[in-house]
C-alpha positions as CSV (number, residue, x, y, z in Angstrom):
1,M,-16.9,74.2,-48.7
2,L,-19.2,72.1,-50.4
3,F,-21.4,70.3,-53.3
4,G,-24.3,68.4,-54.9
5,G,-26.8,65.8,-56.0
6,S,-28.9,63.1,-54.9
7,T,-32.0,61.3,-55.8
8,D,-33.8,62.5,-52.9
9,D,-34.7,66.8,-53.6
10,W,-34.4,67.8,-49.9
11,M,-30.7,66.0,-50.4
12,S,-30.1,67.4,-53.6
13,E,-30.8,71.0,-52.4
14,E,-28.8,70.3,-49.1
15,F,-25.2,69.7,-51.5
16,E,-25.6,72.4,-53.9
17,Q,-23.2,75.3,-53.7
18,I,-23.3,77.5,-50.9
19,P,-24.3,80.6,-51.2
20,D,-22.1,83.8,-50.7
21,D,-24.4,85.2,-48.4
22,D,-27.6,82.9,-47.0
23,E,-29.4,86.0,-46.8
24,D,-29.6,87.7,-49.9
25,D,-29.9,84.1,-51.4
26,E,-33.1,84.0,-49.7
27,S,-34.2,87.2,-50.4
28,Q,-33.3,86.2,-54.1
29,T,-35.4,83.4,-53.9
30,A,-38.2,84.8,-52.6
31,S,-38.9,87.8,-55.3
32,T,-38.3,84.5,-57.9
33,T,-41.1,82.5,-55.9
34,E,-43.4,85.6,-55.9
35,K,-43.0,86.4,-60.1
36,S,-43.3,82.4,-61.1
37,E,-46.3,80.1,-60.4
38,T,-44.2,77.0,-60.8
39,P,-40.9,77.9,-59.5
40,S,-38.2,75.3,-59.6
41,K,-36.8,76.3,-56.1
42,Q,-38.8,76.9,-52.9
43,I,-37.3,79.4,-49.9
44,R,-34.8,77.1,-47.7
45,T,-35.5,77.4,-43.6
46,Y,-33.5,76.7,-40.9
47,T,-35.2,73.3,-40.5
48,A,-35.5,71.6,-36.9
49,L,-33.3,74.5,-35.2
50,P,-33.9,75.0,-31.5
51,A,-36.6,77.1,-30.7
52,W,-35.6,79.1,-28.5
53,L,-31.9,79.8,-30.3
54,S,-33.1,82.6,-32.1
55,Q,-33.7,84.7,-28.4
56,D,-30.3,83.1,-27.5
57,Y,-28.6,84.4,-30.3
58,A,-29.7,87.9,-30.0
59,D,-28.5,87.7,-26.5
60,T,-25.5,86.7,-27.6
61,R,-24.9,89.2,-30.6
62,E,-25.8,92.1,-28.1
63,R,-23.3,90.6,-25.6
64,L,-20.5,90.3,-28.7
65,L,-20.8,93.8,-29.8
66,G,-20.7,95.4,-26.2
67,E,-17.7,92.8,-25.8
68,M,-16.1,94.6,-28.9
69,K,-16.8,97.8,-28.0
70,K,-15.4,98.1,-24.4
71,N,-12.6,95.9,-24.9
72,V,-9.1,97.2,-25.2
73,S,-8.4,94.7,-28.4
74,R,-11.9,95.3,-30.1
75,K,-12.3,92.1,-30.0
76,P,-14.8,89.5,-28.1
77,S,-13.8,88.4,-25.2
78,C,-13.2,84.7,-26.3
79,Y,-10.4,86.1,-28.6
80,D,-8.9,87.5,-25.4
81,K,-8.6,84.6,-23.7
82,G,-7.1,83.1,-26.8
83,T,-10.4,80.8,-28.3
84,F,-13.0,80.7,-30.9
85,M,-15.3,78.9,-28.6
86,D,-17.6,80.9,-27.0
87,S,-19.5,79.0,-24.1
88,S,-18.9,76.9,-21.0
89,S,-18.0,73.3,-21.9
90,Y,-19.1,72.4,-18.1
91,P,-22.9,73.3,-17.2
92,F,-21.8,72.5,-13.8
93,F,-20.3,76.1,-13.5
94,V,-23.1,77.9,-14.7
95,A,-25.7,75.6,-13.0
96,A,-23.7,75.7,-9.5
97,K,-24.6,79.9,-9.5
98,K,-28.2,79.7,-10.4
99,F,-30.8,79.5,-7.0
100,Q,-33.7,78.0,-9.2
101,L,-32.1,75.7,-11.6
102,Q,-33.7,75.2,-15.1
103,P,-33.1,72.5,-17.3
104,E,-32.3,75.5,-19.9
105,H,-28.8,75.7,-18.3
106,F,-27.9,72.4,-19.4
107,Y,-29.1,73.4,-22.7
108,K,-26.8,76.1,-23.1
109,P,-25.3,75.9,-26.7
110,K,-21.9,75.7,-27.7
111,Y,-20.7,78.8,-30.4
112,F,-17.8,79.3,-32.5
113,V,-17.2,82.8,-33.4
114,F,-15.4,83.4,-36.8
115,I,-14.8,87.1,-37.4
116,P,-12.6,87.7,-39.8
117,H,-11.9,91.3,-40.4
118,L,-11.0,90.9,-36.6
119,L,-8.3,88.9,-37.3
120,A,-6.7,89.2,-40.8
121,G,-5.3,92.5,-39.7
122,R,-6.0,94.3,-42.5
123,P,-8.8,95.0,-45.0
124,I,-10.6,91.9,-46.8
125,R,-10.5,91.9,-50.7
126,C,-14.0,91.5,-52.6
127,P,-13.7,88.3,-54.2
128,H,-15.9,89.4,-57.1
129,C,-14.2,92.5,-57.6
130,L,-11.0,90.9,-57.4
131,S,-12.0,88.4,-59.7
132,R,-12.5,91.0,-62.5
133,S,-9.1,93.3,-61.5
134,E,-11.6,96.4,-61.0
135,K,-9.9,99.1,-58.8
136,G,-11.6,101.8,-56.3
137,K,-12.1,104.7,-56.9
138,N,-8.6,106.0,-55.6
139,G,-6.9,103.4,-57.7
140,Q,-6.4,100.4,-54.9
141,P,-7.8,97.7,-54.4
142,V,-11.5,96.8,-53.6
143,C,-12.5,95.6,-49.9
144,L,-15.9,94.7,-48.1
145,T,-17.2,96.8,-45.4
146,P,-18.4,95.1,-42.1
147,N,-22.3,94.6,-42.3
148,G,-23.3,93.5,-39.1
149,F,-24.0,89.7,-37.8
150,P,-25.9,87.0,-40.1
151,K,-29.8,86.7,-39.2
152,A,-29.0,83.6,-37.4
153,P,-26.1,80.9,-36.8
154,R,-24.7,77.8,-38.5
155,R,-25.4,74.5,-37.0
156,V,-22.4,71.9,-37.7
157,V,-22.9,68.4,-36.1
158,D,-19.3,67.1,-33.7
159,L,-18.8,64.1,-32.8
160,D,-20.9,63.7,-29.7
161,E,-23.1,67.0,-29.8
162,N,-23.8,70.5,-32.2
163,I,-22.0,73.3,-32.4
164,Y,-23.3,76.5,-34.1
165,I,-21.5,79.2,-35.8
166,I,-21.5,83.1,-35.5
167,G,-20.1,84.4,-38.7
168,Y,-20.3,88.0,-39.9
169,R,-21.6,89.8,-43.0
170,Y,-19.2,92.2,-45.5
171,K,-20.8,94.2,-48.1
172,C,-18.8,95.8,-51.5
173,Q,-19.5,99.3,-52.0
174,N,-18.7,98.7,-55.4
175,C,-20.0,95.6,-56.6
176,R,-23.0,95.8,-53.9
177,K,-22.1,91.7,-53.6
178,T,-22.5,90.7,-50.0
179,Y,-20.7,87.8,-48.2
180,Q,-20.9,85.6,-45.2
181,S,-17.8,84.6,-42.7
182,W,-18.0,81.1,-44.1
183,S,-18.5,82.0,-47.8
184,P,-16.0,80.0,-49.9
185,A,-15.3,82.9,-52.1
186,L,-14.5,85.0,-49.0
187,L,-12.2,82.2,-47.4
188,N,-10.3,81.9,-50.6
189,V,-9.1,85.6,-50.3
190,M,-8.5,85.8,-46.6
191,P,-5.0,85.5,-45.1
192,R,-4.3,81.6,-45.0
193,T,-3.4,82.1,-41.5
194,V,-7.0,83.2,-40.6
195,A,-9.0,80.8,-43.1
196,Q,-6.8,78.1,-41.8
197,Q,-8.7,78.5,-38.6
198,F,-12.2,77.5,-39.9
199,T,-11.9,74.1,-40.3
200,H,-15.9,73.3,-40.9
201,H,-17.0,71.6,-43.7
202,L,-20.7,72.9,-44.8
203,T,-22.9,71.7,-46.9
204,Y,-26.4,74.4,-47.7
205,R,-28.0,74.6,-44.6
206,G,-25.4,72.2,-42.6
207,G,-22.3,70.6,-41.8
208,L,-19.7,68.5,-40.0
209,T,-17.1,69.3,-38.0
210,D,-13.5,68.5,-39.2
211,R,-13.0,65.8,-36.9
212,V,-16.8,64.1,-37.5
213,V,-14.8,64.4,-41.6
214,S,-12.1,62.7,-40.6
215,L,-13.7,60.1,-38.6
216,M,-16.1,59.3,-41.4
217,R,-13.0,58.8,-43.5
218,G,-11.2,56.3,-41.3
219,C,-14.4,54.0,-40.8
220,F,-15.5,54.4,-44.5
221,L,-11.8,53.3,-45.0
222,Q,-11.5,50.3,-43.0
223,G,-16.1,48.7,-44.0
224,M,-18.1,50.5,-41.8
225,G,-21.2,51.9,-44.6
226,P,-23.0,55.3,-44.0
227,N,-26.0,53.8,-41.9
228,P,-23.6,52.3,-39.1
229,F,-21.4,55.6,-38.8
230,A,-24.9,57.5,-38.9
231,Q,-26.0,55.2,-35.7
232,M,-22.3,55.9,-34.3
233,I,-22.5,59.4,-34.0
234,R,-26.1,59.2,-33.0
235,T,-25.3,56.9,-29.8
236,N,-22.9,59.7,-28.8
237,H,-25.5,62.5,-29.3
238,I,-27.3,60.4,-27.2
239,R,-25.1,59.7,-24.5
240,H,-23.9,63.2,-24.1
241,Y,-27.4,63.9,-23.4
242,E,-28.1,61.2,-21.2
243,Q,-24.9,62.8,-19.2
244,L,-26.6,66.1,-19.1
245,H,-30.0,64.6,-17.9
246,L,-27.8,63.2,-15.1
247,Q,-26.3,66.2,-14.0
248,Y,-29.3,67.8,-14.0
249,L,-30.6,65.3,-11.7
250,E,-27.8,64.8,-9.3
251,F,-28.3,68.5,-8.8
252,I,-32.2,68.4,-8.2
253,Y,-30.9,65.2,-5.6
254,A,-28.5,67.6,-4.0
255,R,-31.0,71.0,-3.5
256,H,-33.3,68.4,-1.9
257,E,-31.0,67.1,0.6
258,A,-29.5,70.9,1.3
259,P,-30.7,72.2,4.6
260,L,-32.3,75.8,2.9
261,H,-33.3,73.5,-0.4
262,Y,-35.3,75.2,-3.0
263,T,-39.0,74.2,-2.5
264,G,-40.4,74.7,-5.6
265,Q,-40.8,72.8,-8.3
266,F,-38.0,71.6,-10.7
267,K,-39.1,71.7,-14.7
268,P,-38.6,67.9,-15.9
269,F,-35.9,67.7,-18.7
270,S,-36.9,67.6,-22.0
271,S,-37.0,64.6,-24.7
272,F,-33.6,64.3,-27.0
273,N,-35.2,65.5,-30.2
274,N,-37.6,67.8,-28.8
275,R,-37.4,71.5,-30.3
276,E,-38.5,73.4,-27.3
277,G,-35.8,72.0,-25.3
278,Y,-32.6,69.9,-25.9
279,A,-33.4,70.0,-29.2
280,G,-30.8,66.9,-30.5
281,H,-29.7,66.3,-34.1
282,T,-28.0,64.1,-35.6
283,P,-27.7,63.2,-40.0
284,S,-29.3,60.6,-41.6
285,G,-27.1,57.6,-43.2
286,H,-27.9,59.3,-46.5
287,Y,-26.3,62.4,-45.3
288,F,-22.8,60.9,-44.7
289,R,-23.1,58.7,-47.5
290,N,-23.7,61.7,-50.2
291,F,-21.6,63.9,-48.1
292,Y,-18.6,61.6,-48.4
293,V,-19.0,61.0,-52.4
294,K,-19.2,64.8,-53.0
295,F,-15.9,65.4,-50.6
296,M,-14.1,62.6,-52.4
297,A,-15.0,63.9,-55.9
298,F,-14.0,67.4,-54.9
299,H,-10.9,66.3,-54.0
300,A,-10.1,63.5,-56.7
301,G,-7.6,65.7,-58.5
302,K,-5.2,66.3,-55.3
303,I,-5.4,62.5,-55.0
304,D,-4.8,61.7,-58.3
305,Q,-1.9,64.1,-58.3
306,Y,-0.5,62.5,-55.3
307,T,-0.7,59.1,-56.6
308,A,1.1,59.9,-59.9
309,M,3.9,61.7,-58.1
310,L,4.7,58.3,-55.8
311,P,7.6,56.5,-57.2
312,A,7.2,53.4,-59.5
313,N,8.6,50.8,-56.7
314,I,5.5,48.0,-57.9
315,I,5.0,48.5,-61.5
316,Q,3.1,45.4,-62.3
317,I,-1.1,45.6,-63.1
318,D,-2.2,42.0,-62.6
319,H,-0.9,38.6,-62.9
320,S,-0.7,38.8,-66.8
321,F,2.1,41.4,-65.7
322,K,1.4,43.4,-68.3
323,V,3.0,47.5,-67.9
324,R,1.7,50.2,-69.7
325,G,4.7,51.7,-71.8
326,E,5.4,55.1,-71.9
327,K,6.4,55.9,-75.0
328,Y,4.3,54.1,-77.4
329,N,0.7,54.1,-75.2
330,H,0.6,50.1,-75.5
331,Y,0.8,47.2,-72.9
332,S,4.0,45.4,-73.1
333,I,4.4,41.5,-71.8
334,I,7.5,41.4,-68.6
């Protein structure tokens, strides 16, 4: 849950610390902008998201709310099925049920639903009040109150497609602070069994899945640079896009060959990066480079600790066979 800095202004902002609540941060930034003629920060927006995503997200939120009310478990149906993903992995099953085929059936996004208060089994404590050892009016620990869905989902980049995270907002009635499901402060106070289910690595507005980060570390270790890695990820995304395009065309061909086929015109499949259509997106090499640098810096302490715990099977440093003296803090010749 990261991070911060680059020579490029946008890239520098992208790696700043993740706010506890995006919506609260935006309102504060807007207020600051109105009062200052030369604000140090501009209001950040969800750039390059699909133009149709807001409506699809609104429909998904209403459906999830309905499921949480009518299901016996009071949880979304995807939780009852034992998965965090709320979508069909195969557009075939959606398109096969439609008489009038549309490309939008193949643009259907994948949602990762993370609503921790339904999983924790107990109220979630307020990170701010916990850090200050504050208690509620009854002397009990201060807990957060569920405060509805965020206005927009979070996009993270997977190996060959984008995934959108649906979280939940929480508010503390004591300190009035608000948090979202993916807030680092909130993840730190959740039960570890729940927090460990959120494996995505977020930057200020974007993010990567753990599978991409794991592959990136392996590729960088073997000498592949950030630009070739970015091209590899983009190639995988374009390959997935072309597979969906081909499936759409095969459905059209099958409909024309059917005895009672649809006689209307079919809409063309969109281009890869058309925000009104498929809305493909992959990060640049600069993004991966800065992400890797910040990621390794973030874990540097743990890496150094692990290195210090390794046994001294080989203690020579170079061909001069100098070894650091443990007692006198000097080098000795052996």
